[in-house]
ZAMARGU-4260 file (C-alpha; in steps of 0.2 Angstrom, whole numbers, plus 5000, padded with zeros to 4 digits):
<rodrens>
0) 5225/4966/4923 | 5220/4983/4931 | 5202/4989/4932 | 5195/5005/4937 | 5177/5005/4941
5) 5169/5022/4940 | 5151/5028/4946 | 5146/5045/4938 | 5140/5059/4948 | 5121/5061/4952
10) 5114/5079/4948 | 5106/5088/4963 | 5090/5080/4964 | 5077/5076/4978 | 5084/5058/4980
15) 5102/5064/4981 | 5099/5071/4998 | 5115/5081/4995 | 5109/5096/5006 | 5104/5085/5020
20) 5120/5074/5020 | 5131/5090/5025 | 5122/5089/5042 | 5129/5072/5045 | 5146/5075/5037
25) 5142/5063/5023 | 5146/5063/5005 | 5134/5052/4998 | 5117/5043/5002 | 5122/5025/4994
30) 5137/5016/4988 | 5137/5010/4969 | 5130/4993/4973 | 5130/4986/4956 | 5149/4991/4952
35) 5154/4983/4969 | 5144/4967/4965 | 5152/4967/4946 | 5169/4969/4955 | 5166/4953/4965
40) 5163/4944/4948 | 5179/4949/4940 | 5195/4937/4943 | 5202/4938/4960 | 5219/4941/4953
45) 5215/4957/4944 | 5219/4974/4952 | 5203/4985/4956 | 5200/5002/4961 | 5183/5010/4963
50) 5179/5030/4961 | 5162/5036/4966 | 5161/5053/4958 | 5149/5057/4972 | 5162/5055/4984
55) 5179/5060/4976 | 5186/5067/4960 | 5192/5056/4946 | 5211/5060/4942 | 5218/5058/4924
60) 5231/5046/4933 | 5217/5036/4939 | 5212/5032/4921 | 5229/5030/4914 | 5232/5017/4927
65) 5219/5006/4922 | 5219/4994/4907 | 5199/4995/4907 | 5187/5008/4914 | 5171/4999/4920
70) 5156/5011/4920 | 5139/5009/4926 | 5126/5021/4927 | 5107/5026/4929 | 5098/5036/4916
75) 5099/5052/4929 | 5119/5051/4928 | 5119/5052/4909 | 5129/5069/4908 | 5141/5063/4920
80) 5144/5046/4912 | 5146/5055/4895 | 5160/5066/4903 | 5169/5050/4909 | 5169/5042/4893
85) 5176/5057/4884 | 5190/5058/4897 | 5194/5040/4894 | 5193/5042/4875 | 5206/5056/4876
90) 5217/5047/4887 | 5216/5031/4876 | 5209/5019/4890 | 5196/5007/4885 | 5179/5009/4892
95) 5166/4994/4896 | 5149/5001/4901 | 5133/4993/4908 | 5119/4997/4919 | 5102/5003/4916
100) 5107/5018/4906 | 5116/5008/4893 | 5105/4994/4893 | 5091/5004/4886 | 5101/5017/4876
105) 5118/5012/4872 | 5115/5018/4854 | 5118/5035/4860 | 5135/5033/4866 | 5151/5035/4855
110) 5168/5031/4863 | 5163/5015/4872 | 5173/5000/4868 | 5162/4986/4875 | 5145/4986/4880
115) 5140/4973/4893 | 5122/4975/4894 | 5107/4967/4903 | 5111/4958/4920 | 5129/4954/4923
120) 5127/4936/4928 | 5123/4932/4910 | 5133/4944/4900 | 5149/4947/4910 | 5156/4929/4909
125) 5157/4928/4890 | 5164/4945/4889 | 5178/4940/4901 | 5181/4923/4891 | 5182/4933/4875
130) 5195/4945/4883 | 5206/4931/4890 | 5207/4925/4871 | 5210/4943/4865 | 5194/4945/4855
135) 5181/4954/4865 | 5166/4959/4855 | 5158/4976/4855 | 5141/4972/4862 | 5135/4958/4874
140) 5117/4957/4878 | 5104/4945/4884 | 5086/4945/4889 | 5089/4929/4901 | 5084/4932/4919
145) 5098/4924/4930 | 5096/4914/4946 | 5104/4928/4957 | 5106/4915/4971 | 5123/4912/4963
150) 5126/4931/4963 | 5142/4935/4974 | 5141/4947/4988 | 5148/4964/4984 | 5166/4968/4985
155) 5164/4981/5001 | 5183/4983/5002 | 5183/4995/4988 | 5174/5009/4997 | 5176/5019/5012
160) 5160/5017/5021 | 5162/5032/5031 | 5157/5042/5016 | 5139/5035/5015 | 5124/5038/5026
165) 5118/5020/5022 | 5123/5004/5015 | 5114/4995/5001 | 5109/4976/4999 | 5099/4967/4985
170) 5086/4953/4989 | 5077/4951/4974 | 5074/4957/4956 | 5059/4959/4947 | 5040/4964/4950
175) 5025/4955/4947 | 5016/4971/4941 | 5015/4979/4924 | 5014/4998/4926 | 5014/5006/4909
180) 5027/5020/4914 | 5039/5008/4924 | 5055/5001/4916 | 5058/4989/4930 | 5049/4974/4921
185) 5059/4979/4905 | 5076/4978/4915 | 5072/4964/4927 | 5056/4954/4922 | 5040/4951/4930
190) 5044/4936/4941 | 5053/4940/4957 | 5069/4931/4958 | 5076/4930/4976 | 5092/4926/4985
195) 5093/4912/4997 | 5090/4913/5016 | 5109/4910/5019 | 5114/4923/5006 | 5105/4936/5015
200) 5112/4931/5032 | 5130/4930/5024 | 5128/4947/5016 | 5122/4955/5033 | 5137/4947/5041
205) 5149/4953/5029 | 5143/4972/5032 | 5143/4969/5050 | 5160/4963/5050 | 5167/4978/5041
210) 5160/4988/5055 | 5144/4995/5047 | 5130/5000/5059 | 5115/5010/5054 | 5104/5011/5040
215) 5103/4998/5026 | 5093/4999/5011 | 5085/4984/5004 | 5086/4990/4985 | 5073/4978/4978
220) 5061/4983/4964 | 5047/4977/4976 | 5052/4969/4992 | 5036/4961/4993 | 5035/4953/4976
225) 5037/4935/4983 | 5027/4936/4999 | 5027/4918/5004 | 5046/4916/5004 | 5048/4932/5014
230) 5036/4926/5028 | 5042/4908/5028 | 5061/4910/5025 | 5069/4927/5023 | 5061/4937/5037
235) 5063/4924/5050 | 5081/4922/5045 | 5084/4941/5046 | 5074/4942/5064 | 5085/4929/5071
240) 5101/4937/5064 | 5096/4954/5070 | 5092/4948/5087 | 5108/4939/5090 | 5117/4955/5084
245) 5106/4967/5095 | 5099/4975/5080 | 5113/4984/5071 | 5105/4989/5056 | 5088/4998/5052
250) 5081/4992/5037 | 5071/5002/5024 | 5065/4997/5006 | 5052/4999/4992 | 5036/4990/4992
255) 5019/4991/4983 | 5003/4997/4992 | 4997/4980/4994 | 5008/4978/5009 | 4994/4986/5018
260) 4984/4970/5015 | 4996/4958/5024 | 4997/4962/5043 | 5008/4947/5046 | 5020/4952/5033
265) 5020/4970/5041 | 5023/4962/5059 | 5038/4952/5052 | 5045/4967/5044 | 5044/4977/5059
270) 5051/4964/5070 | 5066/4962/5058 | 5071/4980/5060 | 5062/4989/5046 | 5055/5007/5049
275) 5053/5014/5031 | 5045/5010/5015 | 5044/5019/4998 | 5027/5015/4991 | 5022/5021/4972
280) 5006/5029/4975 | 5006/5039/4959 | 4989/5048/4960 | 4973/5049/4969 | 4963/5050/4953
285) 4955/5033/4949 | 4955/5036/4930 | 4974/5039/4929 | 4977/5023/4939 | 4967/5014/4925
290) 4976/5023/4912 | 4994/5018/4918 | 4988/5000/4923 | 4992/5002/4941 | 4981/4988/4946
295) 4987/4986/4964 | 4982/5004/4968 | 4965/5003/4961 | 4948/5002/4970 | 4956/5004/4987
300) 4956/5018/5000 | 4974/5024/4997 | 4974/5036/5012 | 4968/5021/5023 | 4981/5010/5017
305) 4995/5023/5021 | 4988/5025/5038 | 4988/5006/5041 | 5006/5004/5036 | 5011/5019/5047
310) 5002/5012/5061 | 5012/4995/5059 | 5028/5006/5062 | 5033/5012/5045 | 5037/5029/5038
315) 5029/5029/5022 | 5038/5038/5008 | 5028/5041/4993 | 5030/5043/4974 | 5017/5053/4965
320) 5015/5058/4946 | 5008/5072/4937 | 5004/5073/4918 | 4993/5058/4915 | 4981/5060/4900
325) 4967/5057/4912 | 4972/5070/4925 | 4958/5083/4927 | 4962/5101/4930 | 4959/5098/4949
330) 4973/5086/4951 | 4985/5098/4958 | 4975/5102/4973 | 4970/5083/4974 | 4988/5078/4976
335) 4992/5092/4989 | 4976/5086/4999 | 4981/5068/4998 | 4999/5071/5003 | 4994/5083/5018
340) 4980/5071/5024 | 4990/5055/5024 | 5006/5063/5032 | 5018/5057/5019 | 5032/5068/5024
345) 5044/5063/5009 | 5033/5065/4995 | 5042/5064/4978 | 5031/5072/4966 | 5037/5071/4948
350) 5031/5074/4930 | 5027/5059/4920 | 5041/5054/4908 | 5042/5038/4897 | 5057/5028/4899
355) 5065/5021/4883 | 5057/5004/4879 | 5043/5005/4890 | 5025/5002/4886 | 5021/5021/4889
360) 5036/5024/4877 | 5029/5013/4863 | 5011/5020/4864 | 5017/5038/4864 | 5029/5035/4849
365) 5014/5027/4840 | 5003/5042/4844 | 5018/5053/4837 | 5020/5062/4854 | 5038/5059/4860
370) 5049/5074/4860 | 5066/5067/4866 | 5074/5055/4879 | 5070/5058/4897 | 5082/5066/4908
375) 5080/5052/4922 | 5076/5066/4935 | 5057/5067/4934 | 5056/5081/4947 | 5066/5094/4936
380) 5050/5101/4926 | 5056/5091/4910 | 5044/5080/4901 | 5049/5070/4886 | 5032/5069/4877
385) 5018/5081/4872 | 5005/5080/4886 | 4986/5081/4884 | 4985/5095/4897 | 4992/5111/4890
390) 5010/5111/4895 | 5011/5128/4903 | 4995/5123/4914 | 5005/5106/4919 | 5021/5116/4923
395) 5012/5129/4933 | 5002/5116/4942 | 5017/5106/4946 | 5026/5121/4953 | 5012/5125/4964
400) 5011/5107/4971 | 5030/5109/4975 | 5029/5126/4982 | 5015/5121/4994 | 5021/5103/5000
405) 5039/5109/5004 | 5034/5126/5011 | 5040/5126/5030 | 5022/5127/5036 | 5014/5112/5025
410) 5030/5101/5027 | 5030/5103/5047 | 5012/5100/5047 | 5014/5083/5038 | 5028/5078/5050
415) 5015/5081/5065 | 5001/5071/5056 | 5014/5056/5052 | 5020/5056/5070 | 5003/5055/5077
420) 5000/5038/5067 | 5018/5031/5068 | 5019/5016/5080 | 5036/5009/5079 | 5041/4993/5085
425) 5058/4999/5090 | 5065/5016/5092 | 5084/5021/5092 | 5092/5019/5109 | 5108/5028/5116
430) 5118/5015/5110 | 5114/5017/5092 | 5119/5036/5093 | 5134/5041/5083 | 5145/5057/5085
435) 5138/5062/5068 | 5120/5062/5075 | 5125/5073/5089 | 5134/5085/5077 | 5119/5085/5065
440) 5108/5089/5078 | 5118/5105/5083 | 5119/5109/5064 | 5101/5108/5063 | 5098/5120/5078
445) 5110/5133/5069 | 5104/5132/5051 | 5086/5127/5054 | 5083/5135/5071 | 5091/5151/5068
450) 5095/5155/5050 | 5081/5147/5042 | 5064/5156/5037 | 5055/5141/5043 | 5063/5142/5061
455) 5047/5144/5070 | 5040/5129/5064 | 5056/5119/5067 | 5056/5124/5086 | 5037/5121/5087
460) 5039/5103/5080 | 5054/5100/5092 | 5046/5107/5108 | 5030/5098/5104 | 5039/5082/5100
465) 5048/5082/5116 | 5033/5085/5127 | 5021/5074/5118 | 5031/5060/5109 | 5049/5061/5116
470) 5054/5045/5108 | 5051/5051/5092 | 5063/5066/5094 | 5078/5060/5083 | 5065/5055/5070
475) 5058/5073/5071 | 5076/5080/5069 | 5080/5069/5054 | 5064/5074/5045 | 5067/5092/5047
480) 5084/5091/5039 | 5076/5081/5025 | 5064/5095/5022 | 5078/5108/5021 | 5085/5098/5007
485) 5069/5096/4998 | 5066/5115/4999 | 5083/5118/4992 | 5080/5107/4977 | 5063/5113/4974
490) 5070/5131/4974 | 5083/5127/4963 | 5070/5120/4950 | 5060/5135/4952 | 5074/5147/4949
495) 5079/5137/4933 | 5061/5139/4927 | 5060/5157/4931 | 5075/5160/4921 | 5069/5152/4906
500) 5053/5161/4907 | 5063/5177/4910 | 5072/5174/4893 | 5055/5171/4884 | 5059/5153/4881
505) 5043/5145/4887 | 5040/5136/4872 | 5057/5128/4873 | 5055/5121/4891 | 5050/5104/4886
510) 5065/5103/4875
</rodrens>
């Protein structure tokens, strides 16, 4: 059996980092971890190829070679996924589809022969059994939450690691919280299910033996969902392995704000080699936190929590949302003030959207406020429901937030604020430098220091960092490059909105 695994292309979003990747001569941020794991679940004797459309083109010859095309997709990749399905249909190659996009909305897609929905550990085996008998069904689904301690390691041999700026590893699935707008619990449940201590060491070792060095994203829904196991088993094992290998990886992950409540946990993560964490802060408005059931963020000084995490050696990347029913007219300036005050350099601010099947989706459907399905990119000025705030006011305020926080002055000010609070346990040494880091620095001087309109802020940051915080100099370069990407994406969104307004299509914007 010949299997072609295809990963659709991401649009140009804040999290694609497409403009920043050019500085490092990389093609994509992360590999398609889900497809690589599914590949490892397929019979060893089958021939397997993987095409990541974020890295290379998909040729008709690839599709014609395959007996089946396995397709996995996030919601934001919907357009590209549809194009792949259409091409396979035209070339008479059967398609097997799974992943978050299809699990929550498979009814929208024609041309897919077999849907393997939910978690592959449960639904893939019966599909393979039926396929062996020549009687595969159209849909395989289950709400069962499998024990991922039996999940095989990804089949890394299918990709060229040199194309990616970071590798990925999954430790757990599920989140103990119940935010109204989030589809994580819908997809993976409330109870965090974790891999074993030995699994983690084995997967780290597999990446190490394949020659990977550098950033490694622990892609969990909430890395600290099971804090006891982290502190007693997982992190001690990671620390021991990292010490033995002389810290070949720099880890980053996603966690809830209550990480700030556990100094022991932060110390262990820092000792293991973590230096970044994405936190869903959402909003400084307490009433909006109540509305969306963001219990872990309520009744606390969010700014102080961010500072504490930074002081323990982590760059805090933040997620923020506009468009809650409880948002006051002042929310836009409040968001800007909070982001600037806390020095959250990478601040992803998006409009609220209701993913299919979430509690928010069901509430808005009951209130007859849903307009359409979400795009999956909550930073593209689209919204899939009728907000309480006037839509034009919301879009104008959102545009003001993006224009402000990603203007060169405000962005570089945040970098300085962050570096004042940042207390890393470890900093990159000469041995961790790669050739692409050096070329990236040279490119940054050319594009950001000479041709970019924010060049004076760029040079001011570099000189100030060299004089006052020289060990943070590589980080200041990296953040400068990321800012270039964020500005380019924000400018692209702004051009799209202005074009629609110029055409007199204001009322069509939400659609």
